[in-house]
C-alpha positions, -999 to 999 in steps of 0.1 A, spaced: 284 -199 -34 256 -220 -50 231 -193 -42 252 -166 -58 258 -187 -89 221 -194 -93 212 -158 -88 238 -147 -114 224 -172 -139 189 -158 -133 201 -123 -138 218 -132 -171 186 -149 -183 165 -119 -173 189 -95 -191 189 -117 -223 150 -119 -223 147 -82 -218 171 -74 -246 153 -98 -270 119 -84 -261 131 -48 -266 147 -55 -300 115 -72 -311 91 -46 -298 109 -17 -316 113 -40 -347 151 -35 -346 153 -72 -350 125 -96 -359 126 -125 -334 102 -155 -338 75 -156 -311 85 -192 -301 121 -180 -293 107 -152 -271 84 -176 -254 111 -201 -247 135 -174 -234 110 -161 -210 101 -195 -195 138 -205 -192 142 -173 -172 113 -183 -150 128 -218 -144 161 -202 -133 142 -180 -109 124 -210 -95 157 -227 -89 170 -195 -72 139 -194 -51 144 -230 -38 179 -220 -27 170 -186 -13 140 -200 6 125 -167 18 89 -154 14 101 -122 -3 119 -142 -30 89 -164 -37 66 -135 -39 88 -119 -65 91 -151 -84 53 -156 -85 49 -120 -96 70 -128 -126 52 -161 -133 19 -143 -129 29 -116 -155 40 -143 -179 8 -163 -176 -12 -131 -180 8 -124 -212 9 -159 -227 -25 -173 -215 -48 -143 -208 -80 -163 -208 -65 -186 -181 -51 -156 -162 -85 -138 -159 -99 -169 -141 -70 -168 -116 -84 -137 -100 -103 -160 -76 -70 -170 -60 -60 -134 -53 -95 -127 -39 -91 -157 -15 -59 -143 -2 -74 -108 3 -104 -123 21 -82 -143 45 -60 -112 52 -90 -90 58 -104 -115 82 -73 -109 104 -74 -71 105 -103 -63 129 -94 -88 156 -57 -80 153 -63 -43 157 -87 -48 186 -64 -71 205 -32 -51 201 -48 -17 207 -68 -27 238 -39 -45 253 -15 -17 245 -38 9 262 -52 -10 292 -22 -32 298 0 -2 306 -28 21 320 -10 51 305 -39 71 291 -18 102 288 4 84 263 -26 77 241 -33 114 239 4 122 232 6 96 204 -26 110 189 -14 146 185 21 136 176 8 113 149 -15 139 134 13 165 134 36 141 116 9 130 91 0 165 82 36 176 77 45 147 55 13 146 33 16 183 27 52 179 14 39 150 -8 12 173 -22 38 199 -32 61 173 -48 31 161 -69 24 196 -81 60 202 -89 65 170 -111 32 174 -130 39 210 -138 74 201 -150 64 171 -171 31 186 -184 19 150 -191 -17 162 -198 -8 188 -224 -18 179 -260 -41 150 -252 -70 147 -276 -104 137 -262 -114 102 -273 -146 99 -294 -161 71 -272 -158 66 -235 -175 35 -221 -160 32 -186 -182 40 -157 -173 49 -121 -193 40 -91 -216 68 -79 -208 81 -44 -226 110 -28 -206 141 -20 -194 142 16 -198 173 37 -176 181 66 -202 168 90 -203 135 70 -165 131 72 -166 137 110 -195 113 116 -177 87 95 -149 84 120 -172 71 148 -188 36 148 -225 32 154 -223 -6 152 -189 -23 156 -201 -54 138 -211 -32 108 -177 -14 109 -159 -48 108 -181 -61 80 -175 -29 59 -137 -28 67 -139 6 83 -105 6 99 -107 41 115 -140 32 132 -125 -1 145 -95 19 159 -118 45 176 -139 17 192 -108 -2 203 -92 30 218 -124 37 238 -127 1 249 -91 1 260 -96 33 280 -127 19 296 -109 -13 305 -80 7 320 -105 24 343 -120 -7 358 -107 -25 389 -77 -49 384 -98 -80 393 -122 -73 364 -94 -60 341 -70 -89 342 -91 -116 326 -100 -94 297 -64 -83 293 -52 -119 291 -80 -126 266 -71 -97 242 -34 -104 245 -40 -141 236 -63 -129 207 -35 -107 192 -10 -135 195 -34 -160 178 -41 -135 150 -4 -131 143 -1 -169 141 -31 -168 118 -13 -143 96 17 -165 94 -4 -194 82 -21 -172 56 13 -160 44 21 -194 30 -5 -186 4 8 -151 -3 30 -160 -33 1 -177 -51 -23 -148 -42 1 -122 -54 10 -141 -86 -27 -145 -94 -33 -108 -89 -5 -99 -113 -17 -125 -138 -52 -111 -138 -40 -75 -142 -18 -84 -172 -44 -108 -186 -72 -83 -189 -51 -52 -197 -21 -67 -216 16 -59 -213 9 -31 -239 -6 -11 -211 29 -5 -199 34 18 -229 0 35 -227 0 69 -211 36 63 -203 44 100 -196 18 102 -169 29 69 -154 66 80 -154 56 113 -138 39 95 -109 67 70 -104 94 98 -105 73 119 -81 71 89 -57 108 82 -60 116 118 -52 93 117 -22 110 85 -9 146 99 -14 140 135 -5 115 132 23 112 97 39 149 88 37 161 120 54 134 116 80 146 80 87 182 92 89 174 122 112 154 102 137 180 73 137 160 46 119 182 15 112 177 19 74 190 -15 63 169 -34 89 139 -12 80 142 -19 43 144 -56 50 114 -55 73 91 -37 48 101 -58 18 73 -84 22 45 -60 31 54 -36 2 56 -64 -23 22 -76 -12 8 -41 -14 23 -36 -49 9 -68 -63 -26 -66 -47 -30 -28 -48 -44 -31 -13 -28 -15 18 -52 -36 39 -36 -68 26 -2 -56 38 -14 -44 72 -10 -75 94 24 -83 80 36 -47 83 25 -46 119 43 -78 127 75 -67 110 75 -33 127 71 -50 161 100 -73 153 120 -42 143 116 -28 178 84 -7 178 61 -16 207 28 -33 198 7 -4 213 24 21 191 22 0 160 -15 -8 166 -23 29 171 -2 47 145 -4 24 115 -42 20 111 -47 57 119 -23 65 91 -45 46 67 -69 75 68 -45 104 76 -11 95 62 -17 83 26 15 98 12 14 80 -21 -23 87 -27 -19 124 -18 9 128 -43 -11 109 -69 -42 131 -64 -22 163 -69 -7 149 -101 -41 137 -114 -59 169 -106 -35 190 -126 -33 164 -154 -71 167 -158 -68 205 -162 -39 202 -186 -57 177 -208 -87 200 -209 -65 230 -219 -73 249 -187 -47 273 -172 -46 270 -135 -27 295 -113 -6 280 -85 -31 293 -59 -60 276 -78 -40 243 -80 -34 244 -42 -71 250 -36 -81 220 -57 -55 197 -41 -63 207 -5 -100 200 -14 -89 166 -26 -70 159 6 -101 167 27 -126 147 6 -103 116 5 -107 109 42 -128 79 52 -138 64 19 -110 38 16 -136 10 11 -150 25 -21 -139 8 -53 -116 30 -73 -119 56 -45 -93 80 -58 -110 82 -92 -144 88 -75 -129 117 -55 -114 131 -87 -147 129 -105 -165 148 -77 -138 174 -75 -137 180 -112 -174 187 -112 -170 211 -82 -143 232 -100 -159 232 -134 -133 208 -150 -144 182 -176 -144 146 -165 -133 128 -197 -95 130 -188 -103 110 -156 -116 82 -177 -83 82 -197 -65 76 -164 -86 45 -159 -64 28 -185 -34 28 -163 -50 32 -129 -40 -2 -117 -4 4 -125 -5 37 -107 -23 22 -78 5 -4 -73 30 24 -68 10 47 -46 -2 18 -24 34 7 -19 44 42 -8 14 44 15 26 13 33 63 25 34 51 59 48 30 43 75 57 18 85 82 47 89 56 67 109 54 39 135 92 41 140 92 79 141 65 80 168 83 53 188 115 73 186 96 104 196 81 85 226 116 71 234 102 36 233 120 23 202 141 -8 209 168 -24 189 157 -59 178 180 -76 202 166 -56 231 130 -67 224 117 -87 253 105 -122 246 70 -114 259 66 -87 233 78 -107 203 56 -123 177 63 -153 156 78 -143 124 72 -164 93 102 -173 73 113 -199 49 148 -199 64 161 -231 79 
C-alpha cells in the first residue's frame, strides 16, 4: 500500500510540474522561475522516495534519468563535466563484451558438439534479420512520405558542424571486415562481428579435438562466462549514475529547447518506430508464442540503458543475461544477439530510410518510389560493419548523398537532434535483437519457460529486491 501511495504522489507531482512548464512555455500563464525550479525538485524528491520503496534497478535508472535531465537544465556547466561518469560506465561495460561473447559462444558450440545446429542458427538468423529489416525499411519510407517533414526547410546560412571522414566501402571491404586478422585488435576496436566469427571458429575447432584436450578448455570458458556475468552485475550498481550522467550531458550541452527543434522529423521517427513495434515485432512475438509480459519486464533495463547512453553495446551484457533468464539457451543468445548488431538493426534501418528521403525533401528533389528504394537499399548495404565509427549513420548518409547527387546540408540539420533520434533507434535495435533470440530459440524448439531453466544454465541476476 505504501508503494502505491508514494507512486501516486510522484505521479501527481510530475503532472503538476508538466502543466506548469507547459503553461509557462506557451506563455499562457507567466510563472516565476523559482516556482518552476521548486516544483521540479519536489517532484524529484518524491521519485527518490518511490525509488527507495521500489528498490529495483529499472526504477533507479528512470529516477537518475530524470535527475540528470534536471541537472542538465538547471546547471548546464556542471552537467557537461558529468560526461566522464557516463564514459566510465561505458568503458566498464565494453570491457565485459569480448570475454563474455567468447566464453558463451565457445561453450555453446563445443559444449554440445552440435555443429549442424550452428549452421542452422546461422541461416535462420539471416532469413529472419533480412525479413524484419526490410519491413522496417518500408515503414520508414511510408511515414516520411506521409509526414513530408523535410518539405519547406530553408538552407541555413552557416553550417559549422563537421562529420568524421570515412572512406567509401566496396563490397570487398564489407566482406573482409567480417573476418578478424588479429583478435586482440578486434577486441580493442570493439568489432563485435569479428569477435563472433573468431569465437565460432574457435568453438568448432574445440569441438573437433579429443575429449581429454577439450574438457579443460570447456571448463575454463564456462567459468569465464559465469565470471563475466558476475562482473556485469557489479558494474550494474553504477548504471543509474552512468545513465543519469549521460542524460545530464545531453541536456546540458543541447538544452531542453532541442526537444522542440525539428519536432516534425523527430515525431516522424518516433511514430515510425512505434508502428514498427506494434505492427511488426508485437505480432511476431504473439505468433511464435513469446511470453510478452515476461519479455517486456526482461528488456526494461537493457532498453533503458540503451536509450540513455545511445549505445547498443552498453546494453548487450545485460540483455544477454535477461534473455537467458527468460529461457533462451546461452548458446543461442551468444550467437544471435551479437550477430544481430550487424545484420538486425531495425531502428537504424528505419531511421536511415526516413533520413534519406528527408534530405531529398529538404533539397526540393522529387524521388520516385523506385529511386527511394534504390537509395535505401544502398544505405542498408553500406551500414554493415561500421558500428564503431562515431555518428556512423550520419557518415553513411553523407556518403550516400554524394553518390546519388543529393546536397549534404540537410544532413547537418539532422545533427541538431541526432542524439534524441539515436536514443529511440538504439532502443528499438536492442528490442529487435532480444526478440530475435527468442524467435530463433522457438524455431530451434529450445526455448524454456523460466521455471524450466536448469540450475546449471542460470546466471546470477542483479536485483535490488529483498
